[in-house]
N, CA and C atoms of all chains as a GROMACS GRO file, in nm:
protein
  558
    1MET      N    1   0.888   8.986 -10.012
    1MET     CA    2   0.952   8.988 -10.200
    1MET      C    3   0.837   8.931 -10.232
    2ASP      N    4   0.725   8.860 -10.154
    2ASP     CA    5   0.620   8.783 -10.220
    2ASP      C    6   0.544   8.859 -10.266
    3SER      N    7   0.535   8.982 -10.269
    3SER     CA    8   0.452   9.096 -10.319
    3SER      C    9   0.503   9.114 -10.480
    4PHE      N   10   0.627   9.143 -10.461
    4PHE     CA   11   0.690   9.148 -10.616
    4PHE      C   12   0.576   9.017 -10.694
    5GLY      N   13   0.597   8.903 -10.666
    5GLY     CA   14   0.559   8.809 -10.680
    5GLY      C   15   0.428   8.794 -10.760
    6SER      N   16   0.288   8.847 -10.692
    6SER     CA   17   0.198   8.803 -10.767
    6SER      C   18   0.161   8.974 -10.841
    7ASP      N   19   0.268   9.057 -10.825
    7ASP     CA   20   0.212   9.159 -10.899
    7ASP      C   21   0.200   9.088 -11.069
    8PHE      N   22   0.291   9.012 -11.107
    8PHE     CA   23   0.291   8.941 -11.240
    8PHE      C   24   0.100   8.976 -11.304
    9SER      N   25   0.045   8.894 -11.253
    9SER     CA   26  -0.133   8.899 -11.268
    9SER      C   27  -0.194   8.987 -11.320
   10SER      N   28  -0.148   9.158 -11.279
   10SER     CA   29  -0.160   9.250 -11.322
   10SER      C   30  -0.165   9.295 -11.437
   11GLY      N   31  -0.025   9.280 -11.547
   11GLY     CA   32   0.021   9.314 -11.654
   11GLY      C   33  -0.091   9.184 -11.746
   12ALA      N   34  -0.130   9.097 -11.709
   12ALA     CA   35  -0.169   8.973 -11.822
   12ALA      C   36  -0.326   9.043 -11.808
   13ALA      N   37  -0.408   9.086 -11.716
   13ALA     CA   38  -0.516   9.141 -11.707
   13ALA      C   39  -0.607   9.128 -11.872
   14GLU      N   40  -0.515   9.302 -11.905
   14GLU     CA   41  -0.572   9.329 -12.035
   14GLU      C   42  -0.584   9.250 -12.164
   15SER      N   43  -0.468   9.186 -12.221
   15SER     CA   44  -0.427   9.167 -12.346
   15SER      C   45  -0.435   9.021 -12.318
   16GLY      N   46  -0.402   8.966 -12.215
   16GLY     CA   47  -0.396   8.814 -12.236
   16GLY      C   48  -0.243   8.746 -12.215
   17LYS      N   49  -0.175   8.801 -12.233
   17LYS     CA   50   0.003   8.822 -12.252
   17LYS      C   51   0.064   8.927 -12.238
   18MET      N   52   0.210   8.931 -12.145
   18MET     CA   53   0.241   9.027 -12.107
   18MET      C   54   0.346   9.101 -12.166
   19ASP      N   55   0.304   9.228 -12.157
   19ASP     CA   56   0.377   9.341 -12.245
   19ASP      C   57   0.542   9.352 -12.195
   20PRO      N   58   0.625   9.318 -12.280
   20PRO     CA   59   0.785   9.291 -12.262
   20PRO      C   60   0.844   9.422 -12.148
   21GLY      N   61   0.768   9.531 -12.163
   21GLY     CA   62   0.845   9.620 -12.101
   21GLY      C   63   0.813   9.631 -11.964
   22THR      N   64   0.676   9.589 -11.964
   22THR     CA   65   0.633   9.606 -11.796
   22THR      C   66   0.749   9.450 -11.732
   23ILE      N   67   0.731   9.314 -11.798
   23ILE     CA   68   0.812   9.211 -11.748
   23ILE      C   69   0.950   9.248 -11.734
   24MET      N   70   1.022   9.363 -11.804
   24MET     CA   71   1.171   9.453 -11.787
   24MET      C   72   1.179   9.529 -11.644
   25GLU      N   73   1.054   9.571 -11.646
   25GLU     CA   74   1.096   9.678 -11.521
   25GLU      C   75   1.047   9.580 -11.396
   26GLN      N   76   0.963   9.523 -11.404
   26GLN     CA   77   0.903   9.447 -11.282
   26GLN      C   78   1.073   9.362 -11.262
   27VAL      N   79   1.143   9.266 -11.375
   27VAL     CA   80   1.240   9.214 -11.331
   27VAL      C   81   1.345   9.277 -11.274
   28LYS      N   82   1.357   9.365 -11.367
   28LYS     CA   83   1.509   9.491 -11.297
   28LYS      C   84   1.446   9.473 -11.130
   29VAL      N   85   1.314   9.522 -11.088
   29VAL     CA   86   1.340   9.570 -10.961
   29VAL      C   87   1.329   9.451 -10.856
   30GLN      N   88   1.268   9.357 -10.880
   30GLN     CA   89   1.304   9.203 -10.863
   30GLN      C   90   1.474   9.166 -10.841
   31ILE      N   91   1.572   9.250 -10.899
   31ILE     CA   92   1.671   9.222 -10.918
   31ILE      C   93   1.771   9.308 -10.838
   32ALA      N   94   1.743   9.416 -10.778
   32ALA     CA   95   1.757   9.534 -10.734
   32ALA      C   96   1.728   9.454 -10.582
   33VAL      N   97   1.643   9.467 -10.552
   33VAL     CA   98   1.576   9.445 -10.425
   33VAL      C   99   1.636   9.258 -10.388
   34ALA      N  100   1.700   9.195 -10.460
   34ALA     CA  101   1.784   9.054 -10.450
   34ALA      C  102   1.881   9.076 -10.401
   35ASN      N  103   1.949   9.204 -10.488
   35ASN     CA  104   2.085   9.254 -10.460
   35ASN      C  105   2.120   9.313 -10.311
   36ALA      N  106   2.003   9.406 -10.301
   36ALA     CA  107   1.975   9.426 -10.154
   36ALA      C  108   1.980   9.384 -10.016
   37GLN      N  109   1.932   9.286 -10.059
   37GLN     CA  110   1.946   9.185  -9.924
   37GLN      C  111   2.074   9.108  -9.888
   38GLU      N  112   2.079   9.092  -9.992
   38GLU     CA  113   2.191   8.986 -10.048
   38GLU      C  114   2.368   9.108  -9.933
   39LEU      N  115   2.359   9.221 -10.011
   39LEU     CA  116   2.427   9.284  -9.931
   39LEU      C  117   2.423   9.351  -9.736
   40LEU      N  118   2.291   9.361  -9.714
   40LEU     CA  119   2.228   9.378  -9.580
   40LEU      C  120   2.263   9.266  -9.556
   41GLN      N  121   2.222   9.149  -9.581
   41GLN     CA  122   2.241   9.052  -9.497
   41GLN      C  123   2.438   8.965  -9.459
   42ARG      N  124   2.499   9.028  -9.572
   42ARG     CA  125   2.636   8.997  -9.545
   42ARG      C  126   2.682   9.118  -9.506
   43MET      N  127   2.627   9.207  -9.447
   43MET     CA  128   2.689   9.304  -9.415
   43MET      C  129   2.639   9.274  -9.270
   44THR      N  130   2.518   9.275  -9.201
   44THR     CA  131   2.491   9.234  -9.084
   44THR      C  132   2.606   9.124  -9.043
   45ASP      N  133   2.599   8.985  -9.119
   45ASP     CA  134   2.685   8.927  -9.038
   45ASP      C  135   2.856   8.950  -9.015
   46LYS      N  136   2.914   9.039  -9.153
   46LYS     CA  137   3.024   9.087  -9.090
   46LYS      C  138   3.048   9.169  -8.965
   47CYS      N  139   2.929   9.301  -8.919
   47CYS     CA  140   2.941   9.348  -8.863
   47CYS      C  141   2.911   9.372  -8.680
   48PHE      N  142   2.843   9.206  -8.715
   48PHE     CA  143   2.820   9.154  -8.598
   48PHE      C  144   2.945   9.061  -8.515
   49LYS      N  145   3.010   8.986  -8.602
   49LYS     CA  146   3.128   8.928  -8.552
   49LYS      C  147   3.231   9.040  -8.554
   50LYS      N  148   3.221   9.170  -8.630
   50LYS     CA  149   3.330   9.255  -8.596
   50LYS      C  150   3.278   9.299  -8.471
   51CYS      N  151   3.192   9.375  -8.426
   51CYS     CA  152   3.118   9.492  -8.345
   51CYS      C  153   3.073   9.394  -8.171
   52VAL      N  154   3.022   9.316  -8.220
   52VAL     CA  155   2.912   9.219  -8.066
   52VAL      C  156   3.024   9.159  -8.018
   53GLY      N  157   3.030   9.138  -7.866
   53GLY     CA  158   3.136   9.049  -7.811
   53GLY      C  159   3.055   8.942  -7.769
   54LYS      N  160   3.067   8.903  -7.610
   54LYS     CA  161   2.953   8.869  -7.518
   54LYS      C  162   2.827   8.878  -7.564
   55PRO      N  163   2.750   8.867  -7.613
   55PRO     CA  164   2.618   8.931  -7.648
   55PRO      C  165   2.537   8.950  -7.512
   56GLY      N  166   2.489   9.087  -7.428
   56GLY     CA  167   2.447   9.094  -7.367
   56GLY      C  168   2.289   9.166  -7.369
   57GLY      N  169   2.251   9.161  -7.231
   57GLY     CA  170   2.105   9.237  -7.251
   57GLY      C  171   2.060   9.327  -7.342
   58SER      N  172   2.102   9.457  -7.452
   58SER     CA  173   2.125   9.563  -7.516
   58SER      C  174   2.269   9.539  -7.596
   59LEU      N  175   2.246   9.609  -7.712
   59LEU     CA  176   2.368   9.671  -7.766
   59LEU      C  177   2.419   9.817  -7.696
   60ASP      N  178   2.521   9.840  -7.669
   60ASP     CA  179   2.572   9.911  -7.561
   60ASP      C  180   2.605  10.023  -7.706
   61ASN      N  181   2.670  10.199  -7.644
   61ASN     CA  182   2.722  10.265  -7.715
   61ASN      C  183   2.816  10.229  -7.798
   62SER      N  184   2.915  10.200  -7.768
   62SER     CA  185   3.048  10.106  -7.837
   62SER      C  186   3.016  10.053  -7.949
   63GLU      N  187   2.929   9.922  -7.893
   63GLU     CA  188   2.899   9.852  -7.985
   63GLU      C  189   2.809   9.870  -8.131
   64GLN      N  190   2.716   9.999  -8.040
   64GLN     CA  191   2.629  10.068  -8.208
   64GLN      C  192   2.718  10.174  -8.263
   65LYS      N  193   2.826  10.216  -8.257
   65LYS     CA  194   2.914  10.318  -8.313
   65LYS      C  195   2.998  10.222  -8.396
   66CYS      N  196   3.055  10.109  -8.334
   66CYS     CA  197   3.134  10.012  -8.406
   66CYS      C  198   3.020   9.940  -8.548
   67ILE      N  199   2.897   9.886  -8.518
   67ILE     CA  200   2.832   9.899  -8.620
   67ILE      C  201   2.761  10.019  -8.749
   68ALA      N  202   2.820  10.099  -8.703
   68ALA     CA  203   2.769  10.200  -8.779
   68ALA      C  204   2.903  10.222  -8.868
   69MET      N  205   3.018  10.240  -8.846
   69MET     CA  206   3.098  10.248  -8.875
   69MET      C  207   3.146  10.119  -8.967
   70CYS      N  208   3.078   9.992  -8.920
   70CYS     CA  209   3.126   9.899  -8.999
   70CYS      C  210   3.033   9.906  -9.110
   71MET      N  211   2.935   9.956  -9.121
   71MET     CA  212   2.827   9.977  -9.238
   71MET      C  213   2.917  10.044  -9.345
   72ASP      N  214   2.945  10.151  -9.285
   72ASP     CA  215   3.028  10.292  -9.388
   72ASP      C  216   3.173  10.216  -9.509
   73ARG      N  217   3.186  10.121  -9.391
   73ARG     CA  218   3.333  10.053  -9.441
   73ARG      C  219   3.299   9.949  -9.503
   74TYR      N  220   3.196   9.853  -9.487
   74TYR     CA  221   3.158   9.764  -9.559
   74TYR      C  222   3.170   9.825  -9.724
   75MET      N  223   3.054   9.942  -9.699
   75MET     CA  224   3.030   9.996  -9.869
   75MET      C  225   3.125  10.025  -9.900
   76ASP      N  226   3.232  10.092  -9.870
   76ASP     CA  227   3.353  10.157  -9.918
   76ASP      C  228   3.449   9.999  -9.940
   77ALA      N  229   3.414   9.913  -9.866
   77ALA     CA  230   3.482   9.759  -9.940
   77ALA      C  231   3.382   9.729 -10.063
   78TRP      N  232   3.318   9.756 -10.064
   78TRP     CA  233   3.188   9.689 -10.124
   78TRP      C  234   3.204   9.772 -10.310
   79ASN      N  235   3.245   9.912 -10.287
   79ASN     CA  236   3.253   9.992 -10.400
   79ASN      C  237   3.412   9.959 -10.441
   80THR      N  238   3.507   9.939 -10.353
   80THR     CA  239   3.630   9.917 -10.450
   80THR      C  240   3.676   9.797 -10.468
   81VAL      N  241   3.605   9.656 -10.427
   81VAL     CA  242   3.585   9.537 -10.525
   81VAL      C  243   3.542   9.577 -10.618
   82SER      N  244   3.406   9.638 -10.658
   82SER     CA  245   3.333   9.627 -10.781
   82SER      C  246   3.403   9.705 -10.879
   83ARG      N  247   3.526   9.831 -10.836
   83ARG     CA  248   3.580   9.918 -10.928
   83ARG      C  249   3.706   9.843 -10.982
   84ALA      N  250   3.759   9.734 -10.876
   84ALA     CA  251   3.893   9.652 -10.891
   84ALA      C  252   3.854   9.529 -11.008
   85TYR      N  253   3.720   9.512 -10.944
   85TYR     CA  254   3.683   9.371 -11.066
   85TYR      C  255   3.626   9.378 -11.159
   86ASN      N  256   3.599   9.553 -11.189
   86ASN     CA  257   3.523   9.591 -11.305
   86ASN      C  258   3.636   9.622 -11.396
   87SER      N  259   3.770   9.693 -11.344
   87SER     CA  260   3.889   9.757 -11.391
   87SER      C  261   3.962   9.576 -11.424
   88ARG      N  262   3.966   9.503 -11.376
   88ARG     CA  263   4.037   9.380 -11.425
   88ARG      C  264   3.950   9.310 -11.561
   89LEU      N  265   3.794   9.302 -11.561
   89LEU     CA  266   3.759   9.270 -11.696
   89LEU      C  267   3.739   9.311 -11.797
   90GLN      N  268   3.780   9.460 -11.798
   90GLN     CA  269   3.834   9.548 -11.896
   90GLN      C  270   3.941   9.542 -11.927
   91ARG      N  271   4.089   9.454 -11.823
   91ARG     CA  272   4.201   9.481 -11.890
   91ARG      C  273   4.163   9.269 -11.987
   92GLU      N  274   4.109   9.198 -11.913
   92GLU     CA  275   4.097   9.073 -11.981
   92GLU      C  276   4.009   9.127 -12.099
   93ARG      N  277   3.913   9.211 -12.153
   93ARG     CA  278   3.862   9.167 -12.254
   93ARG      C  279   3.960   9.268 -12.368
   94ALA      N  280   4.062   9.351 -12.355
   94ALA     CA  281   4.127   9.433 -12.399
   94ALA      C  282   4.264   9.335 -12.469
   95ARG      N  283   4.252   9.236 -12.384
   95ARG     CA  284   4.369   9.119 -12.436
   95ARG      C  285   4.341   9.082 -12.527
   96ILE      N  286   4.186   9.007 -12.581
   96ILE     CA  287   4.127   8.951 -12.640
   96ILE      C  288   4.175   8.981 -12.788
   97MET      N  289   0.474   8.773 -13.456
   97MET     CA  290   0.624   8.753 -13.347
   97MET      C  291   0.615   8.698 -13.216
   98ASP      N  292   0.518   8.734 -13.150
   98ASP     CA  293   0.570   8.703 -12.983
   98ASP      C  294   0.423   8.574 -13.006
   99THR      N  295   0.386   8.509 -13.075
   99THR     CA  296   0.292   8.372 -13.116
   99THR      C  297   0.367   8.258 -13.022
  100GLN      N  298   0.484   8.288 -12.993
  100GLN     CA  299   0.545   8.126 -12.941
  100GLN      C  300   0.550   8.147 -12.822
  101GLY      N  301   0.513   8.295 -12.760
  101GLY     CA  302   0.580   8.326 -12.614
  101GLY      C  303   0.666   8.397 -12.611
  102VAL      N  304   0.681   8.452 -12.452
  102VAL     CA  305   0.758   8.533 -12.486
  102VAL      C  306   0.949   8.512 -12.478
  103THR      N  307   0.993   8.375 -12.485
  103THR     CA  308   1.118   8.344 -12.479
  103THR      C  309   1.183   8.392 -12.635
  104ALA      N  310   1.104   8.400 -12.732
  104ALA     CA  311   1.072   8.386 -12.894
  104ALA      C  312   1.100   8.568 -12.909
  105ASP      N  313   1.082   8.665 -12.819
  105ASP     CA  314   1.063   8.812 -12.856
  105ASP      C  315   1.251   8.833 -12.838
  106PRO      N  316   1.316   8.900 -12.922
  106PRO     CA  317   1.415   8.880 -12.924
  106PRO      C  318   1.480   9.022 -12.818
  107GLN      N  319   1.393   9.105 -12.821
  107GLN     CA  320   1.405   9.250 -12.720
  107GLN      C  321   1.403   9.152 -12.590
  108LEU      N  322   1.340   9.081 -12.531
  108LEU     CA  323   1.369   9.037 -12.415
  108LEU      C  324   1.460   8.923 -12.423
  109GLN      N  325   1.504   8.862 -12.509
  109GLN     CA  326   1.606   8.763 -12.504
  109GLN      C  327   1.764   8.860 -12.518
  110GLN      N  328   1.753   8.985 -12.531
  110GLN     CA  329   1.898   9.040 -12.532
  110GLN      C  330   1.879   9.077 -12.380
  111PHE      N  331   1.766   9.128 -12.306
  111PHE     CA  332   1.717   9.176 -12.208
  111PHE      C  333   1.770   9.054 -12.068
  112ILE      N  334   1.746   8.966 -12.060
  112ILE     CA  335   1.832   8.783 -12.046
  112ILE      C  336   1.920   8.805 -11.996
  113GLU      N  337   1.995   8.826 -12.119
  113GLU     CA  338   2.167   8.830 -12.111
  113GLU      C  339   2.239   8.921 -12.090
  114VAL      N  340   2.208   9.040 -12.053
  114VAL     CA  341   2.261   9.154 -12.060
  114VAL      C  342   2.195   9.157 -11.884
  115GLU      N  343   2.068   9.130 -11.803
  115GLU     CA  344   2.048   9.116 -11.648
  115GLU      C  345   2.186   9.011 -11.626
  116SER      N  346   2.124   8.923 -11.709
  116SER     CA  347   2.266   8.751 -11.612
  116SER      C  348   2.364   8.767 -11.611
  117GLN      N  349   2.408   8.886 -11.742
  117GLN     CA  350   2.522   8.919 -11.704
  117GLN      C  351   2.581   9.001 -11.595
  118LYS      N  352   2.497   9.069 -11.627
  118LYS     CA  353   2.503   9.195 -11.453
  118LYS      C  354   2.494   9.095 -11.306
  119GLU      N  355   2.416   9.042 -11.318
  119GLU     CA  356   2.411   8.949 -11.215
  119GLU      C  357   2.495   8.870 -11.138
  120ARG      N  358   2.561   8.802 -11.256
  120ARG     CA  359   2.702   8.732 -11.250
  120ARG      C  360   2.757   8.777 -11.190
  121PHE      N  361   2.805   8.917 -11.239
  121PHE     CA  362   2.923   8.995 -11.190
  121PHE      C  363   2.897   9.112 -11.018
  122GLN      N  364   2.746   9.117 -11.017
  122GLN     CA  365   2.702   9.152 -10.886
  122GLN      C  366   2.751   9.005 -10.757
  123GLN      N  367   2.694   8.901 -10.818
  123GLN     CA  368   2.742   8.818 -10.728
  123GLN      C  369   2.917   8.815 -10.671
  124LEU      N  370   2.989   8.802 -10.783
  124LEU     CA  371   3.115   8.804 -10.734
  124LEU      C  372   3.187   8.928 -10.685
  125VAL      N  373   3.118   9.033 -10.736
  125VAL     CA  374   3.152   9.123 -10.598
  125VAL      C  375   3.095   9.127 -10.499
  126HIS      N  376   2.976   9.053 -10.455
  126HIS     CA  377   2.926   9.003 -10.312
  126HIS      C  378   3.069   8.939 -10.262
  127GLN      N  379   3.067   8.769 -10.306
  127GLN     CA  380   3.160   8.698 -10.267
  127GLN      C  381   3.268   8.729 -10.234
  128MET      N  382   3.321   8.845 -10.339
  128MET     CA  383   3.475   8.832 -10.321
  128MET      C  384   3.498   8.939 -10.208
  129THR      N  385   3.407   9.070 -10.157
  129THR     CA  386   3.348   9.164 -10.026
  129THR      C  387   3.385   9.124  -9.934
  130ASP      N  388   3.292   8.966  -9.925
  130ASP     CA  389   3.310   8.888  -9.820
  130ASP      C  390   3.462   8.819  -9.771
  131VAL      N  391   3.471   8.739  -9.878
  131VAL     CA  392   3.614   8.704  -9.822
  131VAL      C  393   3.739   8.790  -9.857
  132CYS      N  394   3.737   8.911  -9.888
  132CYS     CA  395   3.864   9.010  -9.852
  132CYS      C  396   3.826   9.094  -9.768
  133TRP      N  397   3.705   9.060  -9.735
  133TRP     CA  398   3.681   9.102  -9.573
  133TRP      C  399   3.779   9.057  -9.462
  134GLU      N  400   3.759   8.955  -9.489
  134GLU     CA  401   3.847   8.812  -9.344
  134GLU      C  402   3.938   8.857  -9.346
  135LYS      N  403   4.035   8.899  -9.498
  135LYS     CA  404   4.146   8.920  -9.516
  135LYS      C  405   4.228   9.054  -9.467
  136CYS      N  406   4.109   9.129  -9.546
  136CYS     CA  407   4.212   9.268  -9.531
  136CYS      C  408   4.191   9.345  -9.419
  137MET      N  409   4.076   9.363  -9.375
  137MET     CA  410   3.998   9.422  -9.248
  137MET      C  411   4.030   9.400  -9.109
  138ASP      N  412   4.075   9.466  -9.023
  138ASP     CA  413   4.091   9.467  -8.870
  138ASP      C  414   3.965   9.507  -8.814
  139LYS      N  415   3.990   9.670  -8.719
  139LYS     CA  416   3.880   9.687  -8.702
  139LYS      C  417   3.824   9.808  -8.743
  140PRO      N  418   3.714   9.821  -8.818
  140PRO     CA  419   3.661   9.911  -8.889
  140PRO      C  420   3.650  10.064  -8.826
  141GLY      N  421   3.721  10.117  -8.929
  141GLY     CA  422   3.743  10.271  -8.836
  141GLY      C  423   3.687  10.381  -8.898
  142PRO      N  424   3.751  10.500  -8.933
  142PRO     CA  425   3.665  10.596  -8.937
  142PRO      C  426   3.637  10.578  -9.132
  143LYS      N  427   3.767  10.554  -9.158
  143LYS     CA  428   3.777  10.552  -9.309
  143LYS      C  429   3.807  10.372  -9.349
  144LEU      N  430   3.832  10.421  -9.473
  144LEU     CA  431   3.919  10.270  -9.528
  144LEU      C  432   4.075  10.333  -9.578
  145ASP      N  433   4.159  10.264  -9.472
  145ASP     CA  434   4.276  10.340  -9.526
  145ASP      C  435   4.341  10.308  -9.642
  146SER      N  436   4.427  10.342  -9.685
  146SER     CA  437   4.489  10.309  -9.828
  146SER      C  438   4.534  10.193  -9.837
  147ARG      N  439   4.603  10.155  -9.700
  147ARG     CA  440   4.723  10.034  -9.675
  147ARG      C  441   4.573   9.873  -9.764
  148THR      N  442   4.453   9.903  -9.647
  148THR     CA  443   4.347   9.838  -9.627
  148THR      C  444   4.289   9.874  -9.816
  149GLU      N  445   4.282   9.989  -9.835
  149GLU     CA  446   4.224   9.987  -9.993
  149GLU      C  447   4.292   9.896 -10.093
  150THR      N  448   4.465   9.863 -10.100
  150THR     CA  449   4.522   9.813 -10.173
  150THR      C  450   4.522   9.681 -10.108
  151CYS      N  451   4.478   9.634 -10.003
  151CYS     CA  452   4.425   9.496  -9.970
  151CYS      C  453   4.336   9.406 -10.075
  152PHE      N  454   4.231   9.540 -10.056
  152PHE     CA  455   4.119   9.472 -10.147
  152PHE      C  456   4.177   9.496 -10.278
  153VAL      N  457   4.197   9.544 -10.339
  153VAL     CA  458   4.272   9.548 -10.484
  153VAL      C  459   4.329   9.421 -10.504
  154ASN      N  460   4.455   9.419 -10.440
  154ASN     CA  461   4.507   9.279 -10.468
  154ASN      C  462   4.420   9.151 -10.442
  155CYS      N  463   4.349   9.140 -10.324
  155CYS     CA  464   4.293   9.050 -10.283
  155CYS      C  465   4.158   9.017 -10.432
  156VAL      N  466   4.116   9.137 -10.484
  156VAL     CA  467   4.028   9.086 -10.616
  156VAL      C  468   4.136   9.011 -10.676
  157GLU      N  469   4.244   9.063 -10.772
  157GLU     CA  470   4.347   9.067 -10.868
  157GLU      C  471   4.353   8.918 -10.790
  158ARG      N  472   4.400   8.867 -10.732
  158ARG     CA  473   4.447   8.721 -10.666
  158ARG      C  474   4.335   8.610 -10.684
  159PHE      N  475   4.253   8.660 -10.649
  159PHE     CA  476   4.142   8.563 -10.610
  159PHE      C  477   4.058   8.573 -10.813
  160ILE      N  478   4.068   8.638 -10.862
  160ILE     CA  479   4.073   8.600 -11.023
  160ILE      C  480   4.170   8.488 -11.049
  161ASP      N  481   4.293   8.555 -11.040
  161ASP     CA  482   4.425   8.455 -11.072
  161ASP      C  483   4.400   8.348 -11.037
  162THR      N  484   4.335   8.300 -10.872
  162THR     CA  485   4.337   8.201 -10.828
  162THR      C  486   4.215   8.099 -10.948
  163SER      N  487   4.121   8.173 -10.999
  163SER     CA  488   4.038   8.103 -11.072
  163SER      C  489   4.076   8.032 -11.164
  164GLN      N  490   4.124   8.131 -11.212
  164GLN     CA  491   4.206   8.152 -11.372
  164GLN      C  492   4.311   8.015 -11.356
  165PHE      N  493   4.373   8.010 -11.242
  165PHE     CA  494   4.492   7.890 -11.226
  165PHE      C  495   4.440   7.760 -11.229
  166ILE      N  496   4.327   7.745 -11.117
  166ILE     CA  497   4.255   7.622 -11.099
  166ILE      C  498   4.187   7.592 -11.264
  167LEU      N  499   4.130   7.657 -11.310
  167LEU     CA  500   4.036   7.623 -11.440
  167LEU      C  501   4.164   7.547 -11.538
  168ASN      N  502   4.284   7.627 -11.578
  168ASN     CA  503   4.377   7.587 -11.616
  168ASN      C  504   4.447   7.450 -11.588
  169ARG      N  505   4.486   7.475 -11.462
  169ARG     CA  506   4.555   7.330 -11.414
  169ARG      C  507   4.405   7.240 -11.428
  170LEU      N  508   4.311   7.201 -11.428
  170LEU     CA  509   4.232   7.090 -11.404
  170LEU      C  510   4.169   7.106 -11.552
  171GLU      N  511   4.215   7.177 -11.685
  171GLU     CA  512   4.220   7.136 -11.769
  171GLU      C  513   4.330   7.052 -11.826
  172GLN      N  514   4.462   7.104 -11.784
  172GLN     CA  515   4.576   7.053 -11.837
  172GLN      C  516   4.576   6.917 -11.758
  173THR      N  517   4.509   6.886 -11.570
  173THR     CA  518   4.551   6.761 -11.528
  173THR      C  519   4.410   6.639 -11.655
  174GLN      N  520   4.335   6.713 -11.686
  174GLN     CA  521   4.232   6.607 -11.747
  174GLN      C  522   4.299   6.575 -11.917
  175ARG      N  523   4.358   6.653 -12.001
  175ARG     CA  524   4.413   6.639 -12.093
  175ARG      C  525   4.507   6.546 -12.067
  176GLY      N  526   4.642   6.517 -11.958
  176GLY     CA  527   4.715   6.464 -11.917
  176GLY      C  528   4.724   6.345 -11.883
  177ARG      N  529   4.644   6.336 -11.829
  177ARG     CA  530   4.600   6.204 -11.728
  177ARG      C  531   4.456   6.159 -11.729
  178GLY      N  532   4.385   6.229 -11.802
  178GLY     CA  533   4.246   6.146 -11.797
  178GLY      C  534   4.128   6.145 -11.720
  179SER      N  535   4.160   6.183 -11.591
  179SER     CA  536   4.152   6.212 -11.438
  179SER      C  537   4.172   6.271 -11.368
  180LEU      N  538   4.116   6.346 -11.298
  180LEU     CA  539   4.139   6.460 -11.143
  180LEU      C  540   4.206   6.356 -11.004
  181SER      N  541   4.128   6.262 -11.018
  181SER     CA  542   4.122   6.172 -10.941
  181SER      C  543   4.281   6.096 -10.928
  182GLU      N  544   4.319   6.079 -11.036
  182GLU     CA  545   4.437   6.031 -11.114
  182GLU      C  546   4.603   6.116 -11.050
  183SER      N  547   4.586   6.256 -11.093
  183SER     CA  548   4.660   6.375 -11.025
  183SER      C  549   4.642   6.342 -10.925
  184MET      N  550   4.551   6.351 -10.860
  184MET     CA  551   4.527   6.359 -10.711
  184MET      C  552   4.571   6.296 -10.576
  185SER      N  553   4.633   6.126 -10.668
  185SER     CA  554   4.684   6.057 -10.542
  185SER      C  555   4.887   6.121 -10.562
  186ASP      N  556   4.901   6.208 -10.607
  186ASP     CA  557   5.049   6.263 -10.629
  186ASP      C  558   5.113   6.280 -10.514
   0.00000   0.00000   0.00000
């Protein structure tokens, strides 16, 4: 994440102030990265809890298969929640 | 127009508002997926079966209902009794 913060200086060099388009693009990238990191962090937490029992010397085959399936199911769940939340928001707005 | 700095730029203002709203949405999706996973997911299988999917959908709806319920009751409590701590001694 640090490398994204240091890129802000390059846009200011030419004009002394930042081009709004550049700022917006960089902010969008930072937001996307932050969301991906959050997703990965929660997915790792959930799948570790579901798939890894007493930690051994390595992840065995069944644990790896479980984690792979768990990742896909977590994405399915995330998409389901996103759709459901979006529907609810639209319904609430229609009421106003 | 930009002499006061980037916050005076209406294009940036709108961008900030739109992105902030998107981010609030994303954060809630993360939070609800987390909470609903605990309630709805047994052992992860080869696909999300319809019963589990229904559970997630219900979970989202009930989570938002809960949030609204809490806000409404808090508002009622403060209007009627003057403080939350008074009503908590019931």
